[in-house]
PDB file as gemmi writes it, atoms N, CA and C in Angstrom:
CRYST1    1.000    1.000    1.000  90.00  90.00  90.00 P 1                      
ATOM      1  N   UNK A   1      89.469 122.587 112.972  1.00  0.00           N  
ATOM      2  CA  UNK A   1      89.237 121.241 112.744  1.00  0.00           C  
ATOM      3  C   UNK A   1      90.570 120.483 113.247  1.00  0.00           C  
ATOM      4  N   UNK A   2      90.378 119.436 114.015  1.00  0.00           N  
ATOM      5  CA  UNK A   2      91.590 118.779 114.596  1.00  0.00           C  
ATOM      6  C   UNK A   2      91.651 117.426 113.845  1.00  0.00           C  
ATOM      7  N   UNK A   3      92.992 117.170 113.395  1.00  0.00           N  
ATOM      8  CA  UNK A   3      93.251 116.005 112.613  1.00  0.00           C  
ATOM      9  C   UNK A   3      94.184 115.058 113.213  1.00  0.00           C  
ATOM     10  N   UNK A   4      93.900 113.813 113.122  1.00  0.00           N  
ATOM     11  CA  UNK A   4      94.791 112.712 113.618  1.00  0.00           C  
ATOM     12  C   UNK A   4      95.564 112.146 112.351  1.00  0.00           C  
ATOM     13  N   UNK A   5      96.848 112.054 112.455  1.00  0.00           N  
ATOM     14  CA  UNK A   5      97.696 111.559 111.390  1.00  0.00           C  
ATOM     15  C   UNK A   5      98.117 110.187 111.598  1.00  0.00           C  
ATOM     16  N   UNK A   6      97.779 109.173 110.762  1.00  0.00           N  
ATOM     17  CA  UNK A   6      98.119 107.745 110.976  1.00  0.00           C  
ATOM     18  C   UNK A   6      98.687 107.165 109.668  1.00  0.00           C  
ATOM     19  N   UNK A   7      99.667 106.315 109.897  1.00  0.00           N  
ATOM     20  CA  UNK A   7     100.333 105.513 108.761  1.00  0.00           C  
ATOM     21  C   UNK A   7      99.612 104.158 108.636  1.00  0.00           C  
ATOM     22  N   UNK A   8      99.395 103.721 107.452  1.00  0.00           N  
ATOM     23  CA  UNK A   8      98.719 102.447 107.212  1.00  0.00           C  
ATOM     24  C   UNK A   8      99.409 101.466 106.290  1.00  0.00           C  
ATOM     25  N   UNK A   9      99.385 100.270 106.462  1.00  0.00           N  
ATOM     26  CA  UNK A   9      99.933  99.288 105.463  1.00  0.00           C  
ATOM     27  C   UNK A   9      98.949  99.378 104.207  1.00  0.00           C  
ATOM     28  N   UNK A  10      99.527  98.971 103.121  1.00  0.00           N  
ATOM     29  CA  UNK A  10      98.800  99.046 101.818  1.00  0.00           C  
ATOM     30  C   UNK A  10      97.486  98.355 101.910  1.00  0.00           C  
ATOM     31  N   UNK A  11      97.313  97.157 102.454  1.00  0.00           N  
ATOM     32  CA  UNK A  11      96.170  96.399 102.594  1.00  0.00           C  
ATOM     33  C   UNK A  11      94.991  97.121 103.179  1.00  0.00           C  
ATOM     34  N   UNK A  12      95.298  97.767 104.313  1.00  0.00           N  
ATOM     35  CA  UNK A  12      94.237  98.480 105.080  1.00  0.00           C  
ATOM     36  C   UNK A  12      93.973  99.873 104.516  1.00  0.00           C  
ATOM     37  N   UNK A  13      95.056 100.529 103.890  1.00  0.00           N  
ATOM     38  CA  UNK A  13      94.849 101.796 103.199  1.00  0.00           C  
ATOM     39  C   UNK A  13      93.808 101.551 102.117  1.00  0.00           C  
ATOM     40  N   UNK A  14      94.084 100.512 101.367  1.00  0.00           N  
ATOM     41  CA  UNK A  14      93.179 100.342 100.065  1.00  0.00           C  
ATOM     42  C   UNK A  14      91.827  99.912 100.528  1.00  0.00           C  
ATOM     43  N   UNK A  15      91.697  99.105 101.598  1.00  0.00           N  
ATOM     44  CA  UNK A  15      90.376  98.695 101.982  1.00  0.00           C  
ATOM     45  C   UNK A  15      89.525  99.891 102.508  1.00  0.00           C  
ATOM     46  N   UNK A  16      90.124 100.742 103.264  1.00  0.00           N  
ATOM     47  CA  UNK A  16      89.395 101.935 103.698  1.00  0.00           C  
ATOM     48  C   UNK A  16      89.063 102.826 102.687  1.00  0.00           C  
ATOM     49  N   UNK A  17      90.012 103.079 101.791  1.00  0.00           N  
ATOM     50  CA  UNK A  17      89.779 103.973 100.596  1.00  0.00           C  
ATOM     51  C   UNK A  17      88.658 103.459  99.703  1.00  0.00           C  
ATOM     52  N   UNK A  18      88.530 102.115  99.481  1.00  0.00           N  
ATOM     53  CA  UNK A  18      87.497 101.561  98.672  1.00  0.00           C  
ATOM     54  C   UNK A  18      86.073 101.556  99.461  1.00  0.00           C  
ATOM     55  N   UNK A  19      86.070 101.769 100.723  1.00  0.00           N  
ATOM     56  CA  UNK A  19      84.906 101.843 101.473  1.00  0.00           C  
ATOM     57  C   UNK A  19      84.539 100.461 102.105  1.00  0.00           C  
ATOM     58  N   UNK A  20      85.398  99.438 101.835  1.00  0.00           N  
ATOM     59  CA  UNK A  20      85.171  98.110 102.346  1.00  0.00           C  
ATOM     60  C   UNK A  20      85.441  97.947 103.935  1.00  0.00           C  
ATOM     61  N   UNK A  21      86.365  98.721 104.417  1.00  0.00           N  
ATOM     62  CA  UNK A  21      86.731  98.710 105.862  1.00  0.00           C  
ATOM     63  C   UNK A  21      86.218 100.034 106.505  1.00  0.00           C  
ATOM     64  N   UNK A  22      85.299  99.969 107.494  1.00  0.00           N  
ATOM     65  CA  UNK A  22      84.683 101.016 108.054  1.00  0.00           C  
ATOM     66  C   UNK A  22      85.240 101.522 109.354  1.00  0.00           C  
ATOM     67  N   UNK A  23      86.284 100.882 109.884  1.00  0.00           N  
ATOM     68  CA  UNK A  23      86.884 101.250 111.105  1.00  0.00           C  
ATOM     69  C   UNK A  23      88.403 100.834 111.083  1.00  0.00           C  
ATOM     70  N   UNK A  24      89.162 101.605 111.880  1.00  0.00           N  
ATOM     71  CA  UNK A  24      90.613 101.294 112.094  1.00  0.00           C  
ATOM     72  C   UNK A  24      90.781 101.001 113.513  1.00  0.00           C  
ATOM     73  N   UNK A  25      91.891 100.127 113.755  1.00  0.00           N  
ATOM     74  CA  UNK A  25      92.153  99.692 115.120  1.00  0.00           C  
ATOM     75  C   UNK A  25      93.519 100.248 115.587  1.00  0.00           C  
ATOM     76  N   UNK A  26      93.595 100.575 116.968  1.00  0.00           N  
ATOM     77  CA  UNK A  26      94.918 100.797 117.566  1.00  0.00           C  
ATOM     78  C   UNK A  26      94.889 100.113 118.905  1.00  0.00           C  
ATOM     79  N   UNK A  27      96.031  99.377 119.147  1.00  0.00           N  
ATOM     80  CA  UNK A  27      96.198  98.632 120.333  1.00  0.00           C  
ATOM     81  C   UNK A  27      96.006  99.434 121.618  1.00  0.00           C  
ATOM     82  N   UNK A  28      95.630  98.711 122.626  1.00  0.00           N  
ATOM     83  CA  UNK A  28      95.429  99.392 124.072  1.00  0.00           C  
ATOM     84  C   UNK A  28      96.862  99.370 124.754  1.00  0.00           C  
ATOM     85  N   UNK A  29      97.676 100.085 124.273  1.00  0.00           N  
ATOM     86  CA  UNK A  29      99.103 100.200 124.676  1.00  0.00           C  
ATOM     87  C   UNK A  29      99.210 101.701 125.158  1.00  0.00           C  
ATOM     88  N   UNK A  30     100.312 101.995 126.071  1.00  0.00           N  
ATOM     89  CA  UNK A  30     100.530 103.262 126.477  1.00  0.00           C  
ATOM     90  C   UNK A  30     100.559 104.280 125.547  1.00  0.00           C  
ATOM     91  N   UNK A  31     101.287 104.073 124.345  1.00  0.00           N  
ATOM     92  CA  UNK A  31     101.440 105.044 123.237  1.00  0.00           C  
ATOM     93  C   UNK A  31     100.139 105.554 122.820  1.00  0.00           C  
ATOM     94  N   UNK A  32      99.187 104.606 122.572  1.00  0.00           N  
ATOM     95  CA  UNK A  32      97.804 104.910 121.953  1.00  0.00           C  
ATOM     96  C   UNK A  32      96.900 105.464 123.004  1.00  0.00           C  
ATOM     97  N   UNK A  33      97.074 104.988 124.263  1.00  0.00           N  
ATOM     98  CA  UNK A  33      96.333 105.572 125.346  1.00  0.00           C  
ATOM     99  C   UNK A  33      96.614 107.013 125.490  1.00  0.00           C  
ATOM    100  N   UNK A  34      97.870 107.369 125.471  1.00  0.00           N  
ATOM    101  CA  UNK A  34      98.390 108.627 125.682  1.00  0.00           C  
ATOM    102  C   UNK A  34      97.947 109.572 124.434  1.00  0.00           C  
ATOM    103  N   UNK A  35      97.966 108.987 123.245  1.00  0.00           N  
ATOM    104  CA  UNK A  35      97.681 109.776 121.985  1.00  0.00           C  
ATOM    105  C   UNK A  35      96.156 109.968 121.762  1.00  0.00           C  
ATOM    106  N   UNK A  36      95.309 109.038 122.196  1.00  0.00           N  
ATOM    107  CA  UNK A  36      93.994 109.067 121.818  1.00  0.00           C  
ATOM    108  C   UNK A  36      92.955 109.462 123.011  1.00  0.00           C  
ATOM    109  N   UNK A  37      93.535 109.464 124.262  1.00  0.00           N  
ATOM    110  CA  UNK A  37      92.620 109.831 125.415  1.00  0.00           C  
ATOM    111  C   UNK A  37      93.214 110.926 126.145  1.00  0.00           C  
ATOM    112  N   UNK A  38      92.264 111.595 126.946  1.00  0.00           N  
ATOM    113  CA  UNK A  38      92.580 112.672 127.957  1.00  0.00           C  
ATOM    114  C   UNK A  38      93.086 111.918 129.202  1.00  0.00           C  
ATOM    115  N   UNK A  39      93.471 112.725 130.198  1.00  0.00           N  
ATOM    116  CA  UNK A  39      93.993 112.203 131.429  1.00  0.00           C  
ATOM    117  C   UNK A  39      92.968 111.381 132.256  1.00  0.00           C  
ATOM    118  N   UNK A  40      91.752 111.609 131.995  1.00  0.00           N  
ATOM    119  CA  UNK A  40      90.626 110.906 132.585  1.00  0.00           C  
ATOM    120  C   UNK A  40      90.164 109.694 131.788  1.00  0.00           C  
ATOM    121  N   UNK A  41      90.894 109.448 130.691  1.00  0.00           N  
ATOM    122  CA  UNK A  41      90.743 108.375 129.793  1.00  0.00           C  
ATOM    123  C   UNK A  41      89.470 108.509 128.885  1.00  0.00           C  
ATOM    124  N   UNK A  42      88.975 109.698 128.846  1.00  0.00           N  
ATOM    125  CA  UNK A  42      87.875 109.976 127.809  1.00  0.00           C  
ATOM    126  C   UNK A  42      88.579 110.231 126.515  1.00  0.00           C  
ATOM    127  N   UNK A  43      87.902 109.794 125.379  1.00  0.00           N  
ATOM    128  CA  UNK A  43      88.606 109.944 124.067  1.00  0.00           C  
ATOM    129  C   UNK A  43      88.892 111.424 123.817  1.00  0.00           C  
ATOM    130  N   UNK A  44      89.966 111.756 123.209  1.00  0.00           N  
ATOM    131  CA  UNK A  44      90.203 113.037 122.647  1.00  0.00           C  
ATOM    132  C   UNK A  44      89.266 113.310 121.471  1.00  0.00           C  
ATOM    133  N   UNK A  45      89.116 114.537 121.086  1.00  0.00           N  
ATOM    134  CA  UNK A  45      88.150 114.873 119.961  1.00  0.00           C  
ATOM    135  C   UNK A  45      89.099 115.125 118.780  1.00  0.00           C  
ATOM    136  N   UNK A  46      88.892 114.370 117.702  1.00  0.00           N  
ATOM    137  CA  UNK A  46      89.374 114.646 116.397  1.00  0.00           C  
ATOM    138  C   UNK A  46      88.265 114.678 115.392  1.00  0.00           C  
ATOM    139  N   UNK A  47      88.373 115.649 114.452  1.00  0.00           N  
ATOM    140  CA  UNK A  47      87.352 115.641 113.391  1.00  0.00           C  
ATOM    141  C   UNK A  47      87.745 114.818 112.194  1.00  0.00           C  
ATOM    142  N   UNK A  48      88.880 114.749 111.870  1.00  0.00           N  
ATOM    143  CA  UNK A  48      89.338 113.906 110.745  1.00  0.00           C  
ATOM    144  C   UNK A  48      90.565 113.044 111.042  1.00  0.00           C  
ATOM    145  N   UNK A  49      90.866 112.110 110.204  1.00  0.00           N  
ATOM    146  CA  UNK A  49      92.116 111.416 110.182  1.00  0.00           C  
ATOM    147  C   UNK A  49      92.719 111.580 108.693  1.00  0.00           C  
ATOM    148  N   UNK A  50      93.956 111.796 108.749  1.00  0.00           N  
ATOM    149  CA  UNK A  50      94.788 111.801 107.494  1.00  0.00           C  
ATOM    150  C   UNK A  50      95.522 110.394 107.488  1.00  0.00           C  
ATOM    151  N   UNK A  51      95.022 109.559 106.675  1.00  0.00           N  
ATOM    152  CA  UNK A  51      95.766 108.236 106.479  1.00  0.00           C  
ATOM    153  C   UNK A  51      96.795 108.399 105.360  1.00  0.00           C  
ATOM    154  N   UNK A  52      98.092 107.872 105.666  1.00  0.00           N  
ATOM    155  CA  UNK A  52      99.127 107.825 104.713  1.00  0.00           C  
ATOM    156  C   UNK A  52      99.567 106.517 104.412  1.00  0.00           C  
ATOM    157  N   UNK A  53      99.923 106.084 103.278  1.00  0.00           N  
ATOM    158  CA  UNK A  53     100.491 104.797 102.933  1.00  0.00           C  
ATOM    159  C   UNK A  53     102.058 105.006 102.862  1.00  0.00           C  
ATOM    160  N   UNK A  54     102.791 104.736 103.974  1.00  0.00           N  
ATOM    161  CA  UNK A  54     104.202 104.857 103.937  1.00  0.00           C  
ATOM    162  C   UNK A  54     104.613 106.253 104.429  1.00  0.00           C  
ATOM    163  N   UNK A  55     105.901 106.440 104.292  1.00  0.00           N  
ATOM    164  CA  UNK A  55     106.574 107.627 104.884  1.00  0.00           C  
ATOM    165  C   UNK A  55     107.224 108.559 103.806  1.00  0.00           C  
ATOM    166  N   UNK A  56     107.240 108.195 102.645  1.00  0.00           N  
ATOM    167  CA  UNK A  56     107.907 108.968 101.564  1.00  0.00           C  
ATOM    168  C   UNK A  56     107.236 110.254 101.401  1.00  0.00           C  
ATOM    169  N   UNK A  57     107.864 111.242 100.833  1.00  0.00           N  
ATOM    170  CA  UNK A  57     107.306 112.592 100.646  1.00  0.00           C  
ATOM    171  C   UNK A  57     106.181 112.602  99.579  1.00  0.00           C  
ATOM    172  N   UNK A  58     106.247 111.616  98.653  1.00  0.00           N  
ATOM    173  CA  UNK A  58     105.176 111.562  97.642  1.00  0.00           C  
ATOM    174  C   UNK A  58     104.153 110.349  97.866  1.00  0.00           C  
ATOM    175  N   UNK A  59     103.908 110.146  99.180  1.00  0.00           N  
ATOM    176  CA  UNK A  59     103.182 108.976  99.567  1.00  0.00           C  
ATOM    177  C   UNK A  59     101.663 109.283  99.179  1.00  0.00           C  
ATOM    178  N   UNK A  60     100.861 108.223  99.117  1.00  0.00           N  
ATOM    179  CA  UNK A  60      99.478 108.338  98.899  1.00  0.00           C  
ATOM    180  C   UNK A  60      98.757 108.726 100.268  1.00  0.00           C  
ATOM    181  N   UNK A  61      97.827 109.595 100.272  1.00  0.00           N  
ATOM    182  CA  UNK A  61      97.189 110.078 101.445  1.00  0.00           C  
ATOM    183  C   UNK A  61      95.718 110.342 101.163  1.00  0.00           C  
ATOM    184  N   UNK A  62      94.786 110.210 102.168  1.00  0.00           N  
ATOM    185  CA  UNK A  62      93.487 110.704 102.045  1.00  0.00           C  
ATOM    186  C   UNK A  62      93.061 111.169 103.428  1.00  0.00           C  
ATOM    187  N   UNK A  63      92.104 112.078 103.461  1.00  0.00           N  
ATOM    188  CA  UNK A  63      91.511 112.639 104.650  1.00  0.00           C  
ATOM    189  C   UNK A  63      90.067 111.980 104.847  1.00  0.00           C  
ATOM    190  N   UNK A  64      89.773 111.565 105.926  1.00  0.00           N  
ATOM    191  CA  UNK A  64      88.456 110.975 106.144  1.00  0.00           C  
ATOM    192  C   UNK A  64      87.867 111.476 107.458  1.00  0.00           C  
ATOM    193  N   UNK A  65      86.513 111.608 107.522  1.00  0.00           N  
ATOM    194  CA  UNK A  65      85.766 111.910 108.762  1.00  0.00           C  
ATOM    195  C   UNK A  65      86.023 110.900 109.840  1.00  0.00           C  
ATOM    196  N   UNK A  66      86.212 111.257 111.131  1.00  0.00           N  
ATOM    197  CA  UNK A  66      86.213 110.399 112.186  1.00  0.00           C  
ATOM    198  C   UNK A  66      85.030 110.570 113.038  1.00  0.00           C  
ATOM    199  N   UNK A  67      84.180 109.605 112.982  1.00  0.00           N  
ATOM    200  CA  UNK A  67      82.853 109.722 113.724  1.00  0.00           C  
ATOM    201  C   UNK A  67      83.001 109.674 115.197  1.00  0.00           C  
ATOM    202  N   UNK A  68      83.788 108.712 115.726  1.00  0.00           N  
ATOM    203  CA  UNK A  68      83.937 108.563 117.085  1.00  0.00           C  
ATOM    204  C   UNK A  68      85.098 107.551 117.363  1.00  0.00           C  
ATOM    205  N   UNK A  69      85.562 107.598 118.605  1.00  0.00           N  
ATOM    206  CA  UNK A  69      86.693 106.608 119.101  1.00  0.00           C  
ATOM    207  C   UNK A  69      85.924 105.826 120.223  1.00  0.00           C  
ATOM    208  N   UNK A  70      85.913 104.504 120.111  1.00  0.00           N  
ATOM    209  CA  UNK A  70      85.430 103.723 121.303  1.00  0.00           C  
ATOM    210  C   UNK A  70      86.348 102.599 121.627  1.00  0.00           C  
ATOM    211  N   UNK A  71      86.071 101.882 122.758  1.00  0.00           N  
ATOM    212  CA  UNK A  71      86.881 100.837 123.029  1.00  0.00           C  
ATOM    213  C   UNK A  71      85.910  99.544 122.847  1.00  0.00           C  
ATOM    214  N   UNK A  72      86.475  98.620 121.955  1.00  0.00           N  
ATOM    215  CA  UNK A  72      85.674  97.467 121.603  1.00  0.00           C  
ATOM    216  C   UNK A  72      86.476  96.439 121.003  1.00  0.00           C  
ATOM    217  N   UNK A  73      85.997  95.230 120.717  1.00  0.00           N  
ATOM    218  CA  UNK A  73      86.648  94.203 119.977  1.00  0.00           C  
ATOM    219  C   UNK A  73      86.636  94.513 118.567  1.00  0.00           C  
ATOM    220  N   UNK A  74      87.703  94.176 117.832  1.00  0.00           N  
ATOM    221  CA  UNK A  74      87.753  94.465 116.468  1.00  0.00           C  
ATOM    222  C   UNK A  74      87.414  93.288 115.615  1.00  0.00           C  
ATOM    223  N   UNK A  75      87.232  93.497 114.309  1.00  0.00           N  
ATOM    224  CA  UNK A  75      86.991  92.293 113.461  1.00  0.00           C  
ATOM    225  C   UNK A  75      88.247  91.736 112.839  1.00  0.00           C  
ATOM    226  N   UNK A  76      88.417  90.469 112.918  1.00  0.00           N  
ATOM    227  CA  UNK A  76      89.607  89.861 112.401  1.00  0.00           C  
ATOM    228  C   UNK A  76      89.856  90.086 110.896  1.00  0.00           C  
ATOM    229  N   UNK A  77      88.750  90.138 110.144  1.00  0.00           N  
ATOM    230  CA  UNK A  77      88.984  90.327 108.756  1.00  0.00           C  
ATOM    231  C   UNK A  77      89.434  91.778 108.376  1.00  0.00           C  
ATOM    232  N   UNK A  78      89.428  92.648 109.387  1.00  0.00           N  
ATOM    233  CA  UNK A  78      89.946  93.968 109.286  1.00  0.00           C  
ATOM    234  C   UNK A  78      91.252  94.248 110.075  1.00  0.00           C  
ATOM    235  N   UNK A  79      91.929  93.154 110.439  1.00  0.00           N  
ATOM    236  CA  UNK A  79      93.162  93.229 111.071  1.00  0.00           C  
ATOM    237  C   UNK A  79      93.224  93.031 112.608  1.00  0.00           C  
ATOM    238  N   UNK A  80      92.122  92.823 113.289  1.00  0.00           N  
ATOM    239  CA  UNK A  80      92.141  92.677 114.741  1.00  0.00           C  
ATOM    240  C   UNK A  80      92.405  91.359 115.171  1.00  0.00           C  
ATOM    241  N   UNK A  81      93.083  91.033 116.242  1.00  0.00           N  
ATOM    242  CA  UNK A  81      93.137  89.687 116.786  1.00  0.00           C  
ATOM    243  C   UNK A  81      91.793  89.352 117.538  1.00  0.00           C  
ATOM    244  N   UNK A  82      91.301  88.159 117.178  1.00  0.00           N  
ATOM    245  CA  UNK A  82      90.123  87.719 117.767  1.00  0.00           C  
ATOM    246  C   UNK A  82      89.968  87.868 119.314  1.00  0.00           C  
ATOM    247  N   UNK A  83      88.916  88.406 119.821  1.00  0.00           N  
ATOM    248  CA  UNK A  83      88.792  88.435 121.231  1.00  0.00           C  
ATOM    249  C   UNK A  83      89.512  89.670 121.991  1.00  0.00           C  
ATOM    250  N   UNK A  84      90.385  90.397 121.261  1.00  0.00           N  
ATOM    251  CA  UNK A  84      91.136  91.502 121.909  1.00  0.00           C  
ATOM    252  C   UNK A  84      90.380  92.799 121.798  1.00  0.00           C  
ATOM    253  N   UNK A  85      90.608  93.591 122.749  1.00  0.00           N  
ATOM    254  CA  UNK A  85      89.982  94.963 122.802  1.00  0.00           C  
ATOM    255  C   UNK A  85      90.938  95.998 122.196  1.00  0.00           C  
ATOM    256  N   UNK A  86      90.388  97.071 121.490  1.00  0.00           N  
ATOM    257  CA  UNK A  86      91.250  97.969 120.695  1.00  0.00           C  
ATOM    258  C   UNK A  86      90.467  99.322 120.903  1.00  0.00           C  
ATOM    259  N   UNK A  87      91.285 100.395 120.608  1.00  0.00           N  
ATOM    260  CA  UNK A  87      90.605 101.672 120.236  1.00  0.00           C  
ATOM    261  C   UNK A  87      90.118 101.462 118.814  1.00  0.00           C  
ATOM    262  N   UNK A  88      88.747 101.705 118.751  1.00  0.00           N  
ATOM    263  CA  UNK A  88      88.088 101.457 117.472  1.00  0.00           C  
ATOM    264  C   UNK A  88      87.818 102.921 116.864  1.00  0.00           C  
ATOM    265  N   UNK A  89      88.405 103.228 115.751  1.00  0.00           N  
ATOM    266  CA  UNK A  89      88.227 104.480 115.128  1.00  0.00           C  
ATOM    267  C   UNK A  89      87.217 104.368 114.166  1.00  0.00           C  
ATOM    268  N   UNK A  90      85.974 104.841 114.340  1.00  0.00           N  
ATOM    269  CA  UNK A  90      84.788 104.715 113.435  1.00  0.00           C  
ATOM    270  C   UNK A  90      84.843 105.714 112.337  1.00  0.00           C  
ATOM    271  N   UNK A  91      84.867 105.357 111.119  1.00  0.00           N  
ATOM    272  CA  UNK A  91      85.264 106.171 109.996  1.00  0.00           C  
ATOM    273  C   UNK A  91      83.930 106.582 109.239  1.00  0.00           C  
ATOM    274  N   UNK A  92      83.954 107.869 108.679  1.00  0.00           N  
ATOM    275  CA  UNK A  92      82.850 108.342 107.925  1.00  0.00           C  
ATOM    276  C   UNK A  92      83.169 108.522 106.441  1.00  0.00           C  
ATOM    277  N   UNK A  93      82.909 109.746 105.943  1.00  0.00           N  
ATOM    278  CA  UNK A  93      83.125 109.977 104.505  1.00  0.00           C  
ATOM    279  C   UNK A  93      84.526 110.387 104.194  1.00  0.00           C  
ATOM    280  N   UNK A  94      85.051 110.038 103.010  1.00  0.00           N  
ATOM    281  CA  UNK A  94      86.268 110.475 102.576  1.00  0.00           C  
ATOM    282  C   UNK A  94      86.084 111.940 102.154  1.00  0.00           C  
ATOM    283  N   UNK A  95      87.024 112.877 102.600  1.00  0.00           N  
ATOM    284  CA  UNK A  95      86.937 114.336 102.390  1.00  0.00           C  
ATOM    285  C   UNK A  95      87.820 114.728 101.253  1.00  0.00           C  
ATOM    286  N   UNK A  96      89.023 114.156 101.159  1.00  0.00           N  
ATOM    287  CA  UNK A  96      89.879 114.531 100.132  1.00  0.00           C  
ATOM    288  C   UNK A  96      90.983 113.428  99.842  1.00  0.00           C  
ATOM    289  N   UNK A  97      91.561 113.421  98.657  1.00  0.00           N  
ATOM    290  CA  UNK A  97      92.598 112.339  98.422  1.00  0.00           C  
ATOM    291  C   UNK A  97      93.766 113.029  97.715  1.00  0.00           C  
ATOM    292  N   UNK A  98      94.983 112.536  98.026  1.00  0.00           N  
ATOM    293  CA  UNK A  98      96.279 112.824  97.252  1.00  0.00           C  
ATOM    294  C   UNK A  98      96.766 111.428  96.789  1.00  0.00           C  
ATOM    295  N   UNK A  99      96.642 111.155  95.581  1.00  0.00           N  
ATOM    296  CA  UNK A  99      97.108 109.765  95.184  1.00  0.00           C  
ATOM    297  C   UNK A  99      98.334 109.870  94.169  1.00  0.00           C  
ATOM    298  N   UNK A 100      99.452 110.072  94.674  1.00  0.00           N  
ATOM    299  CA  UNK A 100     100.724 110.061  93.962  1.00  0.00           C  
ATOM    300  C   UNK A 100     101.043 108.672  93.548  1.00  0.00           C  
ATOM    301  N   UNK A 101     101.630 108.642  92.315  1.00  0.00           N  
ATOM    302  CA  UNK A 101     102.115 107.332  91.843  1.00  0.00           C  
ATOM    303  C   UNK A 101     103.572 107.265  91.636  1.00  0.00           C  
TER     304      UNK A 101                                                      
END                                                                             
């Protein structure tokens, strides 16, 4: 199983964890193109995403199914700039949680 590890701000972390936000966005920049696509620009395959809130050793984390990666416009209420294209990470079910306090 191949996992993508991503850091989120509290707002987006909590919205995904609650089931309110069903996709995550990454900008169409060199860093993300390199990280999310193959040389022919087809999306790389990841089975899951481990989302973390912050960088501390005792940070909150959860693992969620990644259904697919596509290029599309994002929803402003979920953090996208209106009219801009993003890598859209389509999210599935939460697999596990580590909620440190």
